[in-house]
C-alpha atoms as one frame of an Amber mdcrd trajectory, in Angstrom:
protein
  87.497 134.286  93.052  84.568 136.253  94.311  85.407 139.697  92.232  85.973
 137.233  89.262  83.065 136.011  89.651  81.085 139.550  90.012  82.644 140.852
  86.802  81.747 137.818  84.976  78.010 138.277  86.009  78.443 141.916  85.348
  79.707 141.270  81.438  76.989 138.565  81.221  74.182 140.692  82.360  75.449
 143.491  79.748  74.994 141.129  76.597  71.983 139.965  75.463  70.393 136.480
  74.669  70.804 133.166  76.789  74.676 132.325  77.839  75.849 128.448  77.138
  78.882 126.818  79.020  80.968 128.107  76.048  80.301 131.804  76.281  80.513
 131.923  80.110  83.954 130.008  79.549  84.575 132.668  76.978  84.141 135.695
  79.554  86.140 134.112  82.191  89.343 133.843  79.582  88.793 137.060  78.643
  88.859 138.473  81.994  91.763 136.199  83.133  93.980 138.278  80.462  93.244
 141.569  81.910  95.875 143.165  84.535  93.268 142.974  87.351  93.385 139.051
  86.982  96.287 138.240  84.980  98.263 135.306  86.489  96.196 135.049  89.594
  93.795 132.673  88.547  94.300 128.763  88.204  92.671 126.799  85.272  91.388
 124.537  88.124  90.051 127.928  89.905  88.545 128.874  86.071  86.624 125.862
  85.493  85.250 125.599  88.865  83.755 129.199  88.499  82.407 128.582  85.336
  80.587 125.413  87.012  79.373 127.884  89.749  77.828 130.199  87.297  76.400
 127.539  84.988  74.605 126.623  88.127  73.353 129.673  89.289  72.257 130.610
  85.654  70.123 127.410  85.787  68.402 128.792  88.548  64.629 130.082  88.177
  62.420 132.073  90.351  58.568 132.638  90.236  56.782 135.772  90.458  54.252
 134.698  93.170  50.564 135.255  93.550  48.635 138.733  94.232  45.238 139.508
  95.800  44.058 142.756  95.170  41.449 145.347  96.619  38.687 145.674  94.484
  39.501 149.518  93.828  43.036 148.874  92.754  44.101 151.371  90.457  47.744
 151.059  88.500  49.642 154.287  88.089  53.266 152.692  87.704  53.360 152.004
  83.840  51.796 155.534  83.087  54.328 157.271  85.341  57.556 155.845  83.260
  55.782 156.216  79.928  55.508 160.003  80.945  58.799 160.398  82.210  57.779
 161.078  85.494  60.236 158.281  87.009  63.865 158.174  87.074  65.936 155.019
  87.571  68.758 156.248  89.432  68.687 153.904  92.991  67.330 151.033  91.230
  69.850 150.830  88.490  72.529 151.517  90.898  71.383 148.314  93.108  70.616
 146.153  90.011  74.243 146.570  89.068  74.714 145.511  92.952  72.924 142.231
  92.428  74.947 141.508  89.194  78.526 142.036  90.851  77.360 139.779  93.926
  76.598 137.007  91.369  72.959 136.522  91.388  71.456 134.753  88.370  70.007
 137.159  85.858  66.555 135.430  85.745  66.464 135.835  89.792  67.320 139.407
  89.195  64.625 139.948  86.561  61.920 138.573  88.890  63.209 140.551  91.826
  62.677 143.995  89.239  59.479 142.289  88.053  58.018 141.670  92.052  58.925
 144.879  93.085  57.500 146.931  90.352  54.282 144.918  91.367  54.536 146.027
  94.960  55.450 149.582  93.919  52.404 149.656  91.738  50.207 148.988  94.659
  51.652 151.590  96.739  50.087 155.287  96.743  51.041 157.280  94.010  53.478
 159.633  95.474  52.745 162.589  92.748  49.041 162.481  94.073  49.015 165.291
  96.554  45.382 164.079  98.170  45.156 162.091 101.228  45.676 158.302 101.226
  46.677 155.353 102.838  48.071 152.106 101.681  48.120 148.922 103.568  49.464
 145.485 102.081  52.148 142.528 102.990  54.496 140.857 101.293  54.776 136.990
 102.334  58.445 135.474 101.733  59.953 132.418 103.143  62.291 132.342 105.821
  65.628 133.223 104.862  64.783 133.569 101.197  65.835 137.008 100.314  63.077
 139.207 101.869  65.719 142.021 102.736  66.886 142.141  99.119  63.469 142.532
  98.134  62.287 145.313 100.137  65.733 147.048  99.501  64.514 146.864  96.138
  61.255 148.318  96.696  62.784 150.888  98.503  65.341 151.900  95.822  62.291
 152.039  93.144  60.155 154.227  95.839  62.828 156.712  96.195  63.173 156.751
  92.332  59.307 157.301  92.201  59.149 160.205  94.692  58.795 158.631  98.323
  61.051 161.239 100.668  60.577 159.588 103.783  61.274 155.970 104.484  61.049
 153.945 107.636  62.323 150.504 108.157  61.284 148.880 111.332  63.893 145.608
 111.934  63.131 143.342 114.591  63.392 143.867 118.463  67.135 143.267 118.715
  69.934 145.504 118.267  72.183 142.896 116.161  69.209 142.124 114.068  68.741
 146.366 113.608  72.561 146.770 112.690  72.467 143.981 110.191  69.716 145.661
 108.440  70.971 149.178 108.458  74.104 147.417 106.870  72.070 146.196 104.193
  70.304 149.429 103.697  73.806 150.976 104.048  74.768 149.019 100.529  71.901
 148.538  98.715  70.185 152.204  98.711  72.673 154.709 100.534  75.972 153.804
  99.193  77.890 155.335 102.086  78.806 153.576 105.727  76.803 155.155 107.807
  78.795 153.743 110.841  81.566 156.427 109.809  79.250 159.296 109.271  80.197
 160.621 112.940  83.877 159.953 112.698  86.021 162.851 113.292  88.198 162.347
 109.699  85.872 163.776 106.655  87.477 161.290 104.537  86.915 158.299 106.865
  83.171 159.520 107.109  82.765 159.357 103.141  83.570 155.881 103.120  81.641
 154.709  99.855  80.344 150.945  99.632  77.966 148.433  97.681  75.833 150.811
  95.491  77.857 154.130  96.065  80.824 152.728  94.058  78.640 152.681  90.683
  77.086 156.558  90.980  78.092 159.058  93.524  75.596 161.922  92.309  73.012
 161.498  95.325  73.398 160.080  98.584  70.139 159.666 100.712  70.464 161.133
 104.389  70.200 158.324 106.880  69.109 159.477 110.558  70.590 156.138 112.143
  73.527 154.350 111.019  74.943 150.720 112.194  76.486 151.878 115.379  73.095
 153.108 116.961  69.482 153.234 116.516  67.344 156.374 116.652  67.963 159.238
 118.938  66.315 162.448 119.003  69.511 164.431 119.456  71.416 162.617 116.185
  68.110 163.213 114.268  68.047 167.052 115.064  71.840 167.433 113.871  70.903
 166.122 110.871  68.149 168.095 110.035  69.885 170.777 107.926  70.592 167.916
 105.181  67.110 167.367 104.906  66.574 170.353 102.847  63.695 170.652 100.433
  63.688 166.908 100.118  65.799 166.742  97.044  66.955 163.460  98.249  65.332
 160.548 100.166  65.331 160.425 104.014  65.609 157.138 105.386  65.453 155.620
 109.223  66.160 151.934 110.129  64.704 151.585 113.578  64.152 148.848 116.366
  60.225 147.373 116.867  60.931 148.910 120.460  58.223 150.996 122.057  61.083
 153.372 123.240  62.537 154.034 119.837  59.043 154.485 118.390  58.198 156.840
 121.117  61.354 158.814 120.668  60.826 159.031 116.625  57.067 160.069 117.281
  58.172 163.160 119.729  60.835 164.115 117.014  58.168 163.806 114.096  55.643
 165.870 116.007  58.222 168.584 117.273  59.761 168.844 113.491  57.099 168.276
 111.218  55.591 170.983 110.661  58.609 173.543 109.942  60.561 170.825 107.932
  57.202 169.818 106.220  57.536 166.310 106.752  54.109 165.273 107.031  53.498
 166.298 103.397  56.191 163.905 102.324  54.943 160.392 100.888  56.329 158.013
 103.415  56.875 154.481 103.075  57.177 152.485 106.211  58.653 148.692 105.449
  57.876 146.699 108.637  60.388 143.580 108.678  59.303 140.455 110.589  55.633
 142.223 110.523  53.948 139.512 112.509  56.453 139.929 115.356  55.484 142.624
 117.885  53.139 144.239 115.368  50.074 142.826 115.831  47.293 143.871 118.159
  47.218 140.820 120.437  45.470 142.758 123.419  42.243 140.817 124.905  39.753
 143.696 124.080  39.124 145.385 120.865  39.659 149.038 122.596  42.857 148.083
 124.126  45.831 148.268 121.724  49.251 146.985 122.360  51.518 149.589 122.574
  54.189 148.819 119.656  50.712 148.393 117.213  49.181 151.396 118.463  52.673
 153.437 117.956  53.194 152.216 114.469  49.334 153.026 113.640  50.023 156.688
 115.188  53.514 157.139 112.917  51.535 156.353 109.800  48.785 158.331 111.086
  51.176 161.518 110.969  51.248 161.797 107.418  48.754 162.740 104.949  50.104
 160.204 102.343  51.505 156.813 104.085  51.937 153.176 102.905  52.873 150.228
 105.447  54.005 147.285 103.979  54.587 144.125 106.375  57.028 141.599 105.194
  56.802 138.477 106.877  57.583 134.362 106.316  54.943 133.841 109.237  51.950
 135.210 108.036  49.194 133.860 110.189  49.492 136.430 112.706  48.742 139.238
 110.140  45.888 137.657 108.516  44.245 137.532 111.977  44.184 141.350 112.323
  40.380 142.279 112.279  39.888 144.331 109.044  36.958 145.831 110.653  38.407
 147.773 113.301  38.972 150.843 112.050  37.801 154.023 114.126  39.094 157.377
 115.142  40.416 155.965 118.867  42.293 152.864 117.191  43.270 154.945 113.929
  43.688 152.403 110.995  44.629 148.984 111.784  47.440 147.133 109.895  45.507
 144.710 108.015  46.904 144.599 104.589  43.380 145.395 103.323  44.748 146.675
  99.680  47.352 143.806  98.987  48.931 140.665  99.483  51.641 139.249  97.509
  53.048 135.990  97.740  57.058 135.586  96.943  58.177 132.447  95.008  61.667
 130.998  96.237  64.449 130.697  93.731  64.803 127.325  92.744  68.186 126.572
  94.800  66.590 127.581  97.963  67.189 125.612 100.968  63.996 125.163 102.552
  61.777 123.002 104.473  60.784 120.884 101.776  64.294 119.709 101.143  65.416
 119.463 104.628  62.444 118.031 106.208  60.967 115.913 103.601  63.058 115.728
 100.155  66.200 115.255 101.619  65.613 114.454 105.502  68.243 111.310 105.447
  70.664 113.591 104.230  70.464 116.656 106.058  68.576 115.530 109.752  70.291
 114.053 112.468  68.114 113.605 115.728  68.995 114.451 119.331  67.920 111.560
 121.601  70.355 111.921 124.659  69.770 115.060 126.053  67.344 114.705 128.722
  69.708 113.792 131.663  72.467 116.375 130.827  70.597 118.941 129.162  66.375
 118.517 129.523  64.072 120.438 126.785  62.370 122.130 129.822  65.088 123.312
 132.426  65.514 126.367 134.678  67.775 129.635 134.650  69.812 127.963 137.069
  70.289 124.761 135.100  74.085 123.259 135.778  75.559 122.222 132.536  78.371
 119.872 133.886  78.882 118.373 130.528  77.215 118.689 127.013  75.196 115.914
 125.198  76.857 113.859 122.937  75.101 114.918 120.473  76.031 118.481 120.535
  80.063 117.481 120.795  79.302 115.484 117.566  77.794 118.484 115.877  80.657
 120.800 116.675  82.803 118.475 115.249  80.914 118.352 112.166  80.849 121.625
 111.606  84.888 121.727 111.959  85.191 119.310 109.641  82.820 121.067 107.170
  84.438 123.850 107.523  87.836 121.916 106.375  86.154 120.732 103.392  85.024
 123.937 102.444  88.382 124.753 102.404  89.492 122.347 100.297  86.902 123.339
  97.812  88.588 126.632  97.730  85.908 128.411 100.041  87.960 129.597 102.462
  87.180 133.350 101.426  83.575 132.654 102.206  81.931 132.604 105.537  81.308
 129.764 107.883  78.933 129.154 110.982  77.125 126.889 113.188  74.127 127.906
 115.194  73.333 126.469 118.726  69.875 126.975 120.183  69.472 124.768 123.058
  67.939 126.978 125.856  65.798 130.377 126.296  67.825 131.395 129.651  70.934
 133.426 128.750  73.059 132.094 131.507  72.275 128.465 130.406  73.616 129.769
 127.039  76.481 131.158 128.895  77.518 127.889 130.198  77.176 126.246 126.957
  79.406 128.663 125.158  82.190 128.086 127.799  81.933 124.118 127.366  81.993
 124.307 123.414  85.067 126.734 123.570  86.677 124.235 125.843  85.845 121.483
 123.564  87.108 123.958 120.608  90.477 124.499 122.580  90.998 120.868 122.809
  90.734 120.241 119.232  92.717 122.878 118.409  95.611 121.756 120.451  95.536
 118.161 119.649  95.832 119.380 115.773  98.718 121.657 116.382 100.283 119.212
 117.981  99.551 116.059 115.573  97.720 116.877 112.724 101.182 116.994 110.582
 101.833 113.117 111.496  99.973 111.811 108.331  98.130 108.502 109.249 100.079
 108.712 112.409  98.017 111.523 113.990  94.721 109.064 114.235  96.410 107.907
 117.503  95.365 110.937 118.849  92.179 110.954 120.133  90.568 114.472 119.627
  92.158 113.608 115.953  90.453 110.268 115.222  87.135 111.589 116.962  87.027
 114.079 114.031  88.256 111.485 111.559  85.344 109.438 112.655  82.812 112.112
 111.949  84.069 112.551 108.611  83.690 109.094 107.924  80.506 108.867 109.410
  79.042 112.517 107.529  81.452 113.660 104.629  83.362 110.598 103.299  81.692
 110.459 100.252  81.289 114.518  99.477  83.448 115.981  96.473  86.763 117.457
  97.437  86.207 115.356 101.009  89.339 113.349 100.858  90.487 112.913 104.391
  94.233 113.800 103.776  92.858 117.435 102.503  90.719 117.632 105.499  93.484
 116.956 108.061  95.567 119.262 106.257  93.226 122.049 106.462  92.152 121.296
 110.370  94.696 123.542 111.769  93.815 126.759 109.830  89.910 126.084 110.637
  90.688 126.018 114.499  92.874 128.641 114.558  90.274 131.113 113.081  87.030
 129.489 114.878  85.626 131.428 117.439  82.437 130.493 119.987  80.378 133.488
 120.721  77.258 134.211 122.566  74.366 136.222 120.850  71.738 137.160 123.344
  70.785 140.097 125.652  73.520 139.461 128.128  76.825 141.413 128.785  79.090
 138.745 127.036  76.898 138.893 123.989  79.150 139.581 120.935  78.212 140.853
 117.406  78.535 138.770 114.699  81.049 140.551 112.577  80.889 139.272 108.880
  82.263 142.373 107.491  85.909 141.453 108.009  87.955 141.414 104.919  90.942
 139.254 103.807  91.969 135.984 102.177  89.602 133.904 104.848  86.008 134.308
 105.788  84.642 133.917 109.316  84.549 130.691 110.959  82.123 131.132 114.034
  79.913 129.230 116.512  76.956 131.354 117.649  75.283 130.255 121.033  72.054
 132.027 121.643  68.188 131.995 121.638  65.776 134.081 120.872  68.033 136.599
 119.798  69.072 133.887 116.799  65.440 133.243 116.265  64.358 135.937 113.946
  65.752 137.918 111.086  69.272 137.586 111.954  71.247 135.973 109.253  74.022
 133.804 110.096  76.257 133.882 106.894  77.438 130.748 105.521  75.380 128.820
 108.232  76.637 124.851 107.708  75.633 123.038 110.973  72.788 123.935 113.557
  71.859 122.221 116.958  68.343 122.954 117.850  66.992 122.080 121.084  63.922
 123.989 121.652  60.255 123.113 121.856  57.394 125.038 120.877  54.122 124.088
 119.187  54.010 128.056 118.089  53.917 128.262 114.141  55.211 131.298 113.580
  58.151 131.236 116.520  59.018 127.444 114.694  59.546 128.788 111.443  61.449
 131.952 112.158  63.590 129.554 114.523  64.696 127.890 111.340  67.842 129.791
 110.717  69.252 127.004 108.425  67.393 127.760 105.620  68.528 129.861 102.940
  71.030 129.797 100.237  74.057 127.295 100.606  76.023 127.583  96.858  78.820
 124.619  96.671  78.065 123.532 100.340  74.353 122.412 100.471  75.586 118.762
 100.873  77.652 119.409 103.839  74.667 121.143 105.809  73.348 119.142 108.797
  70.831 119.728 111.546  70.733 118.383 114.844  67.111 118.529 116.404  64.598
 116.150 118.513  62.382 113.633 116.056  59.224 115.823 117.589  61.110 119.083
 115.911  61.186 117.499 112.865  57.556 116.209 112.491  56.449 119.815 113.648
  58.690 121.434 110.826  57.236 118.937 108.244  53.658 119.583 109.652  54.175
 123.593 109.640  55.611 123.535 105.820  52.670 121.842 104.739  50.166 124.367
 106.133  52.374 127.066 104.723  52.596 125.770 101.580  48.641 125.129 101.826
  48.455 128.970 102.349  50.613 129.627  99.250  48.363 127.396  97.144  45.148
 129.233  98.692  46.948 132.445  97.540  47.444 131.529  93.926  43.906 130.110
  93.406  42.275 133.272  95.244  44.556 135.106  92.766  43.044 133.394  89.701
  39.502 134.300  91.602  39.957 137.549  91.870  39.244 137.451  95.694  40.432
 140.157  97.712  42.696 140.550 100.811  39.743 140.358 103.310  38.457 137.253
 101.386  41.729 135.541 101.490  42.131 136.552 105.110  38.928 134.867 106.059
  39.846 131.819 104.162  42.935 131.607 106.109  41.602 132.510 109.448  39.427
 129.314 108.763  42.307 127.002 107.983  42.256 124.390 110.569  45.921 124.705
 111.817  45.535 128.491 112.455  43.540 127.763 115.698  46.903 127.296 117.543
  48.262 130.668 116.451  44.539 132.289 117.148  44.806 130.785 120.498  48.280
 132.034 121.340  46.966 135.641 121.115  43.950 135.147 123.125  45.377 132.618
 125.738  45.532 135.128 128.590  41.971 135.957 128.749  41.323 132.884 130.234
  37.794 133.349 128.382  36.169 131.284 125.136  35.953 132.811 121.739  34.485
 131.816 118.479  36.132 131.071 115.652  35.517 129.767 111.994  37.020 126.539
 111.177  37.337 125.114 107.726  37.564 121.380 107.185  36.646 120.870 103.744
  38.991 119.347 101.950  41.149 118.515 105.294  42.606 115.965 106.999  41.727
 115.598 110.356  43.205 112.889 113.177  43.306 112.271 116.899  47.079 112.963
 117.279  46.460 113.223 121.240  44.609 110.486 123.279  44.380 111.022 127.093
  45.299 107.818 129.207  41.751 107.393 130.792  41.149 103.442 131.126  37.430
 104.170 131.668  37.423 106.530 128.425  39.517 104.311 126.253  37.444 101.165
 127.174  34.234 103.471 125.933  36.284 104.314 122.808  36.872 100.769 121.882
  33.167  99.788 122.814  31.982 102.587 120.353  34.306 101.059 117.682  33.141
  97.921 118.165  29.132  98.972 117.925  30.279 100.775 114.605  31.507  97.937
 113.253  28.947  95.458 114.190  26.187  97.890 112.931  28.219  98.044 109.410
  28.518  94.527 108.828  24.907  94.095 110.129  23.660  96.267 107.599  24.492
  93.935 104.790  27.281  96.152 103.050  29.990  94.347 101.309  33.688  94.472
 102.807  36.348  95.299 100.353  39.826  94.470 100.959  42.252  96.925  99.968
  46.286  96.432 101.000  45.616  98.947 103.654  42.453  96.920 105.636  39.047
  96.529 105.206  36.434  99.059 103.544  33.045  99.407 103.818  31.182 101.913
 101.488  28.152 104.236 101.372  27.918 104.059 105.277  24.996 105.865 106.583
  25.956 109.167 108.203  24.074 108.320 111.474  26.628 105.705 112.241  29.633
 108.033 112.029  27.975 110.444 114.291  27.154 107.869 116.922  30.340 106.812
 116.728  31.968 110.514 117.295  29.617 111.318 119.839  30.870 108.583 122.047
  34.740 108.776 121.101  37.147 111.058 123.242  40.549 111.960 122.177  42.152
 114.790 124.253  39.982 117.629 125.276  42.893 120.185 124.950  42.950 119.345
 121.129  40.411 121.158 119.543  40.427 119.588 115.923  39.270 116.665 117.347
  36.740 118.304 119.925  33.071 116.333 119.032  31.219 119.270 119.305  33.333
 120.828 116.386  32.993 117.324 114.340  29.167 117.551 115.050  28.529 120.748
 114.159  30.232 120.452 110.957  28.604 116.725 109.805  25.130 117.850 110.556
  25.062 121.037 108.255  26.049 118.545 105.358  24.390 115.340 106.999  21.392
 115.575 104.200  23.919 115.888 101.297  28.125 116.144 101.144  28.158 113.998
 104.080  25.217 111.346 103.802  27.205 108.462 102.846  30.660 107.837 104.102
  33.651 105.324 103.211  34.515 103.659 106.193  38.202 101.966 106.496  39.494
  99.433 109.360  43.220  99.865 108.806  45.574  96.941 109.231  49.540  97.735
 109.351  51.605  96.062 106.308  55.044  96.838 106.938  57.432  94.760 108.439
  58.418  97.120 111.291  54.717  96.359 112.683  54.941  92.729 112.349  55.735
  91.709 115.694  52.557  94.362 117.072  49.620  92.411 118.431  46.531  91.881
 116.039  43.753  93.719 117.596  40.308  93.454 116.465  36.753  95.207 116.379
  33.928  92.690 115.569  35.669  90.112 114.103  37.518  92.644 111.417  41.041
  91.856 112.329  43.412  94.877 112.400  47.404  94.924 113.435  47.872  97.719
 115.475  50.603 100.274 114.004  53.748 101.071 116.129  53.954 105.094 116.860
  56.375 107.315 118.901  54.681 109.441 121.682  56.174 112.566 123.749  57.747
 111.862 126.538  56.960 115.260 128.440  53.055 114.605 127.371  52.629 111.032
 128.314  53.955 111.990 132.266  51.223 113.979 132.150  48.718 111.214 131.065
  48.260 111.959 127.282  49.866 110.193 124.426  50.715 112.637 121.791  51.905
 111.221 118.479  55.491 112.522 118.051  58.276 111.473 115.676  59.363 112.835
 112.435  56.309 112.624 110.880  53.341 113.258 113.317  50.954 111.205 111.604
  48.554 108.848 113.243  47.925 107.367 109.506  50.252 106.587 106.693  50.653
 108.322 103.576  48.649 107.414 101.046  45.418 106.419 103.488  43.384 109.805
 101.891  43.548 107.613  98.438  41.435 104.842  99.690  38.089 104.876  98.203
  39.034 106.899  95.249  39.056 105.432  91.487  42.565 104.590  90.108  40.989
 107.643  87.319  40.590 109.767  90.377  43.845 109.285  92.255  45.624 109.830
  88.626  43.969 113.031  87.862  44.608 114.299  91.493  48.481 113.345  91.153
  48.777 114.943  87.586  46.687 117.898  88.704  49.192 118.581  91.658  52.506
 117.820  90.015  51.294 120.482  87.293  50.697 123.217  89.640  54.019 122.839
  90.870  56.001 122.299  87.573  54.000 125.592  86.909  54.960 127.271  90.286
  58.775 126.150  89.385  58.738 123.963  92.312  59.901 120.190  92.663  57.029
 117.633  93.255  57.792 115.921  96.887  58.275 112.354  97.136  55.104 112.154
  99.734  52.091 113.640  98.239  49.899 116.152 100.595  46.685 114.624 101.815
  44.557 117.386 100.805  44.891 116.842  96.963  43.132 113.649  97.369  40.810
 114.968 100.095  39.715 117.849  97.577  38.660 115.469  94.781  35.571 116.639
  93.702  32.545 114.263  94.495  34.254 111.628  96.572  32.809 110.378  99.743
  34.245 111.560 103.340  36.402 108.729 104.398  36.977 107.686 108.193  39.605
 105.496 109.075  39.674 103.698 112.301  43.515 102.080 113.247  44.840 100.820
 116.496  48.012 102.220 117.429  50.453 100.598 119.343  52.486 103.457 121.031
  56.305 103.427 121.643  58.430 105.790 124.363  62.431 106.002 124.437  62.518
 106.441 127.951  62.421 103.063 129.794  60.897 104.865 133.041  57.784 105.714
 130.904  56.959 102.431 129.130  54.683 101.052 132.274  52.387 103.977 131.323
  51.855 102.740 127.919  48.651 101.157 126.933  49.073  97.840 124.704  47.224
  99.642 121.796  44.359 102.517 121.647  41.947 103.013 118.888  42.376 106.171
 117.054  40.617 107.965 114.115  41.479 109.941 111.003  38.794 111.683 108.913
  39.233 113.024 105.246  36.617 115.532 104.535  35.587 116.186 101.040  35.080
 119.769  99.465  32.082 121.584 100.462  29.807 124.303  99.376  27.965 124.771
 102.578  28.442 127.618 104.786  31.924 128.000 102.836  33.226 124.687 103.966
  33.268 126.261 107.365  31.908 125.803 110.875  31.735 127.982 113.830  33.778
 126.647 116.912  34.029 127.916 120.599  37.914 127.943 121.751  38.367 127.143
 125.154  41.001 129.461 126.063  41.728 127.287 129.598  41.957 123.857 127.422
  44.228 125.376 125.083  46.616 126.499 127.839  46.603 122.956 129.122  47.579
 122.091 125.883  50.646 124.286 125.285  51.521 124.762 128.777  52.534 127.699
 130.994  56.032 127.784 130.301  55.437 127.533 126.621  53.339 130.787 126.682
  55.600 132.326 128.116  58.591 131.524 126.554  57.611 133.693 123.819  57.132
 136.719 125.915  60.562 136.342 128.005  62.674 135.475 125.072  66.181 135.176
 126.154  66.115 135.625 130.129  68.968 136.532 132.399
């Protein structure tokens, strides 16, 4: 079926004009009549393929946004018109994408976007010295490798003769990337090049099947990273650089050191330094950023990448990432002779739009959360979130056992949908320690073995098979998760269980000697069925083919770490409805929160493109984003020193999501709230009673300042620091923030009906139930957790706005999403109402009744605590920012020692 799909897509691509349902079926019928497919494709299969292609060709993909340096001079158009650029490598790759069945709209968009990137690289025909720095911002698992493979093909066509791809910090990711470059650019299996048999060495793959006139020279292969000895034996192939030379290397200081030494030894007589060189830095935020604590102390890898670029007279650096915060923090003013040139993307930043069928954070954590997310709440006694390297794994959490069963059933359903030839994977990321990962793998393997034995004995007994407890448990998870899914009736599932379990493998993917490669290159009627257990090795770049079920039990407040751990993002054609993610409620809340921050960044990029802003200006805007304080602090945490940053609060919502349990301070907070309410009432301002509580308008700023100067939340939370609030408000107290709206919020939901009524000077305020994190509570901090991580409720920010203002903001947001080809979320982001021009700032006071799942911690909970949220309006003062000094000691308290060490250690043996 996959070959028929590829051939159909190629025929469609060769025929002009839009395709209809009828024309798609006509092409399929024509192909079914050829000797290649005659008698091999049933009518039912042909109709299913036609529907799949219809679905794919309804997929759209935008072109993203670009911010350029002021000196940008396009060159690509003229070079093409003058016949200076061939189309050899790109035309091969385009045909491969067609064969893989990618929608024509997506291929066309990839063509256009890669042209945009290439045009911003240096012109390889320009022989004077130049260097270019850029960044491409995609989405996790959204096709960045496909994009930069296309860029490599076009750069080779344009005249670039040395191309280096730096691909992750682990061998498995480097090997996977090399295999994709082999398929999409080289056209040969580089793993066979060292084979003794000449015929085996020439194995043609991917683009090589379309045109074999030229093959790039690869100094690395799928079996091993760069080595000086191997590269030296291949120098004779380089010749006069008639074909491109490519290397795919690991982001490792030893590898980079060897490459630098080899280039210095061979560059003069080989003429390498004079060749135009393109460096692709995949996952550019990981291990490339200069996070040293003093400006003149460059981290080793960062310095080596800079040195590599500086060896060449003409060089381009393009960083690809889905988590660009760290890249933006590179100081664009660090150029000096000692540091060479930093990697700040000073020449261009391009944001990639994901295709409309992208299975991303918006869909998983917001639009269809109830369908895809399952909460883990049974692990603490068995596999606590924080555990040591010697933690015993005597049994698995029940939720993990359920997740494994769900994966087996989901695979059986996919087989029933004729997806046997496709791969299916499950991810288990529950510990950073490889020894613990090994114990988990062993237990999961035992569970799969028990299911396999039960099915082998009893699955053929019809309904009587349900007397077997293992099969009954599989039936129960089918009934709970998949009973309503297409093609998922239980008899069909039961009939497929044997072939699923016979093929299922449980492997470790980590730094231990037990680790096994994820080999998806097997050919045959059946795809791979694998459960991959790992930690950091599974967290970046590595693609798990056909990922269907994920079990994620990790804790990180580091935005880029969390997003990269989200291997479940990507494309799930024909089985998206079967995908499930098990994780703690806190994790769901963080992912939804991070997605909003990332979405905000993409919106910023589009706005600054329209304003013709430069990368430096965009960098300043992103560096001042409130959420990036966490990322900045991570890089500076080890110093123990304070450092200044600019924080932008204009158009932002800030809430006290962390409150320390200090009875004296909680009492002062309550008294500050009482005084504020009393003073407002005494001023004679009229009270309005919207559905959300009691509202006072045009409250003088001095009353707000008095309240905030007394109120304390948690000193480790920088966004609610009284100094930050005071400095920001003081700078605008005479104009933009002179008068405020104040809402004394009262819960309305029936779930909060039993919460006690609280009161501020006679204003009745029913408390809001909010879950708090157990680990923070053990340290006397109430940290709002759960799937929303909000102190307030969606829509609070609308209070104080007129119906016309609310409608205008909503329609403008919808138009923006539609223009970008994105679905409008059910819950609108707070920023669109905070950003309404001319609105007053809004202070929301509410009482929170904290709850916690662990019975032994209930006694630590106060009955209720006062919390606040502030919706800041747009600002024209100081760019809407304020300078704030981050106390790294307090930030360390907030993150904790282990959290900081986790990313440095990765998987630990």
